[in-house]
C-alpha positions, -999 to +999 in steps of 0.1 A: -375+283+003-358+251-011-325+259-015-318+242-046-352+254-061-341+290-050-305+286-070-322+274-102-348+300-099-319+326-097-301+308-127-329+299-149-352+326-143-326+354-152-343+384-172-319+380-202-324+341-208-362+339-194-370+370-215-362+353-252-379+321-237-411+341-230-412+363-259-406+331-283-436+313-264-459+344-264-457+348-301-462+309-311-491+310-286-503+341-298-498+329-335-518+296-327-545+315-310-553+339-338-547+318-365-570+292-350-600+316-344-596+335-376-599+303-397-629+292-376-644+324-383-637+336-418-626+301-437-649+276-418-676+300-412-681+288-376-702+310-347-676+328-323-683+303-295-671+276-316-644+292-332-631+305-299-629+266-291-608+257-318-572+271-303-579+250-270-561+220-283-536+236-305-526+254-274-525+221-255-503+208-278-476+236-274-481+236-238-472+199-241-440+201-264-425+230-235-434+210-205-432+172-217-403+172-242-383+205-234-388+202-196-380+163-193-349+169-216-336+198-190-343+178-165-323+147-175-294+165-189-292+190-158-290+160-135-263+144-156-244+177-157-247+182-119-230+148-114-203+155-139-194+185-121-193+173-087-221+189-076-240+160-065-215+149-042-214+183-024-253+179-017-247+147-004-229+162+025-255+189+029-277+188+059-309+188+040-331+157+037-332+138+011-366+143-001-360+180-001-334+175-025-357+153-047-382+183-048-356+207-053-341+192-086-377+182-095-388+219-097-358+235-099-344+222-132-376+228-154-383+263-136-384+280-167-406+254-188-429+262-161-429+298-163-432+293-202-466+274-201-478+296-174-474+323-198-497+305-225-521+299-201-542+334-206-548+325-244-563+291-231-584+309-203-599+330-229-606+303-252-621+285-223-644+316-212-656+328-247-657+292-259-681+283-228-657+252-225-669+234-193-645+243-164-647+209-148-637+191-179-611+217-184-596+212-145-596+172-152-576+177-182-549+203-166-547+181-134-538+149-157-516+174-172-494+185-148-494+150-128-479+138-161-455+165-164-441+156-128-443+120-141-419+124-171-398+148-149-393+123-129-384+100-153-357+123-165-344+126-131-340+092-122-325+087-158-302+114-150-293+100-119-290+063-128-274+069-164-239+086-161-237+097-198-259+129-204-266+118-241-279+085-230-299+100-199-315+125-225-323+100-254-341+077-227-363+105-214-372+116-247-378+080-258-402+073-234-423+101-238-422+092-278-433+057-268-462+068-245-475+096-272-471+074-304-465+033-298-485+029-264-519+044-279-517+019-305-507-009-285-540+000-260-560-002-290-551-038-294-561-050-263-536-035-236-554-002-226-534+002-189-507+021-206-524+047-221-532+060-187-497+074-183-505+101-209-531+127-216-551+106-238-577+090-224-586+125-204-589+144-240-607+113-256-635+114-229-638+154-232-629+160-266-666+167-279-663+197-253-634+214-267-642+214-305-671+232-324-705+216-310-721+204-340-687+181-348-687+173-308-721+161-312-711+140-340-683+128-321-704+116-291-725+097-313-694+082-325-678+074-292-712+053-282-703+030-305-668+025-293-674+030-257-652+005-235-658-010-201-636+009-175-615-005-148-633-032-128-667-016-146-663+013-121-677+044-135-652+069-122-640+093-151-607+087-168-587+115-152-595+097-119-579+066-130-550+085-147-539+100-116-544+072-097-521+052-122-496+080-125-495+088-089-479+053-080-453+056-105-445+092-092-444+078-055-421+049-072-398+073-087-394+097-058-387+065-034-359+056-060-345+091-057-347+091-020-331+060-016-300+071-039-300+104-018-300+087+013-271+063+003-254+062-034-251+025-032-287+016-023-309-005-046-335+016-066-361+000-049-366-018-014-378-053-013-411-047+003-418-016-019-409-041-055-434-068-042-462-042-037-453-024-066-455-059-089-488-070-072-504-034-079-494-035-117-511-072-119-540-057-103-542-028-128-538-050-156-564-071-149-587-044-138-584-030-170-585-059-194-609-086-176-640-062-182-629-059-222-631-096-228-666-103-230-670-072-251-643-083-274-622-052-269-596-072-255-587-093-286-562-075-308-582-091-341-611-068-335-593-037-340-574-051-368-607-059-385-620-024-377-589-009-393-582-030-423-617-034-432-631-001-423-668-012-415-687-015-381-707-041-397-681-068-398-680-065-358-714-082-357-697-112-375-664-111-358-651-140-337-618-144-323-596-175-334-584-199-308-550-191-316-557-160-303-566-169-271-532-190-269-511-158-281-525-136-253-522-161-226-484-163-236-478-126-242-497-116-207-474-142-192-440-131-210-447-096-199-453-105-162-420-129-165-399-097-179-414-073-152-405-100-127-366-100-137-365-062-139-376-054-104-354-089-096-324-068-107-332-039-085-335-056-056-310-082-056-276-076-040-242-084-053-215-102-037-195-071-028-234-057-014-235-091+010-202-085+020-211-046+031-243-056+046-226-080+068-197-057+079-223-035+090-239-060+108-208-066+126-198-029+134-234-021+148-226-056+172-256-073+156-261-109+148-285-113+119-298-091+089-329-072+086-351-088+061-357-056+040-323-046+039-306-043+007-277-070+016-304-092+026-312-120+001-340-113-022-353-149-025-386-145-003-394-113-021-388-128-055-410-160-047-438-134-036-437-116-069-434-150-087-467-159-068-483-129-079-476-131-114-488-167-117-521-157-100-525-127-126-516-148-156-539-177-144-568-151-140-565-134-170-563-169-191-590-182-174-612-154-181-603-154-219-605-192-222-641-192-200-654-162-220-686-166-241-661-165-273-650-199-264-681-217-255-679-252-237-641-245-226-629-249-192-597-239-179-578-272-169-564-274-133-529-286-148-527-252-164-520-235-128-491-261-124-474-256-158-480-216-152-459-223-118-434-244-129-426-217-153-426-187-133-405-202-106-381-220-121-373-188-143-380-165-116-358-180-087-335-195-112-325-161-124-324-145-089-302-174-075-281-165-107-275-129-104-271-130-066-250-160-064-225-150-095-204-125-110-216-101-136-195-120-164-209-154-157-246-136-156-241-119-190-227-150-205-255-173-191-281-147-207-268-150-238-259-183-243-290-195-224-315-170-231-310-158-267-286-184-287-310-211-283-340-186-301-320-173-327-307-210-338-344-226-333-358-199-358-333-207-383-336-243-380-375-240-384-372-226-415-343-245-430-370-272-444-401-290-438-400-314-410-377-294-388-401-274-367-402-302-342-365-302-334-367-264-338-394-265-310-372-285-286-341-262-290-363-229-287-377-246-255-341-242-238-347-205-235-368-191-205-382-165-229-402-194-247-417-207-213-447-188-212-454-199-251-451-235-243-468-236-209-499-223-225-494-246-258-488-276-234-521-271-212-546-249-228-578-264-247-575-239-273-541-251-287-544-264-323-514-274-338-499-301-367-496-334-350-458-331-349-457-298-330-488-311-308-465-339-297-430-318-298-445-284-276-456-302-244-428-327-243-400-299-245-420-278-223-423-303-192-387-316-201-369-282-202-390-272-173-381-300-155-344-294-160-348-256-153-365-266-120-336-288-110-311-257-119-331-233-102-332-254-069-293-262-073-283-223-077-307-220-046-290-242-023-256-229-035-265-197-030-276-204+006-244-218+013-224-192-001-244-166+022-236-189+053-197-187+042-199-149+037-217-147+070-190-168+086-161-152+073-174-117+082-186-121+116-165-153+125-175-182+141-207-168+161-223-161+123-232-195+119-263-185+143-293-194+121-291-177+090-322-181+072-326-180+038-351-151+040-327-132+061-313-099+049-287-071+057-295-036+067 
């Protein structure tokens, strides 16, 4: 048995502590089960079969609170406690494989919560048996339930490993779960459905009529027929399958992060090739979810707003998206892709110290060049690859919206690809060259004064009086955060602005992006020179053997 898992089984499954936890859990589960059943039979007047089903969803909620919230908090807090007590450093010296250590902590820290959930399963099994709930639906739901639990526990494990403050690690883990089950479903309803597959919601929505009273379930089936949305690339596999696929990719990614940190404490969270693959995979998943929804209208936020605030299905017949909505959707997609690019760039870009350590290792091993995938290597080609994937995803999404049936006669202009590429590469490669070639303080000040201050000052100027919108647009155009909106505004045929803004936005975009491209090129050239200097000073004169920009350290 895994030594770390055995250790936590002995400490967290002691009869005293476990007995109290199981007693409280069984009391709550029994109360929920019998109360739901009694209300169904005596208050609502349901048949016994339908009354037995009522307890299924409340029991599932109790199980989710135990495993998702309590279990994730225990993992995050326990991992930081291990670090504070020095146990992590002791474990690094043990001969166990890094993956075994990850598995041991992943299932050992929340072992009591798993025991508490398993104690409630007999009540669930009774509800399934006597309520004649289809076993296939239950199996799909609980398959997603446990993969979700593993994903959330890994989130806590990563937070506890990276964030040294126990309180912050706990809050981050809880915050992620809170957002997944409150904010993310609302975002999904407004045209971004991918993120809801990181939760139980899609599987519950698909099988909910089977988990409730038969008459209510039949009515819900009819209502769902009006709201049924196209699925991933119009494929017809169950929601549980796509949920498990989406969660499995993140589970493997988190395990990879932890494996790298256990293998070497100073390692980056992700390898360069993995980051590129993950970025491209996320683009494919988002496009596969969103593209089938465009012609049906479900991808447009205004459709959901019309349904919620007007409260009538009949309004949907006359609903049509505005031209400005296509512009906003394109800009938001581009901004999300850019922020994701920056996040992954931070994970794979070496610092000055990391580059020095890498070249010293090369000298120690008697080699003359760096491996392209090592941590100390430049991330330039990998960031360029991610930027290419981001531009492709952004362009395909925007073209699908502009050339959809909602905007007859419109075509995606070829210049849009150029503007998207310029915005992405200037912001992406410039950011990469800045953080790889400069110190942390320089990067932080640049982010504040170039990324945030122009946006805030521009917003103040824009509302200060009539006629100041155009100068504000020029000022806001400095920040890379506005580049996706400006790129869409400057080239898409749906853009419709007052005459002064219609002139200012394209001019500001091309001017500032031209400046940004020159700055990015300058930073990349200086980065190349800096890396050559590091190689030369570390290896001696022999280091000037062709060290291409794409080369990386071990």
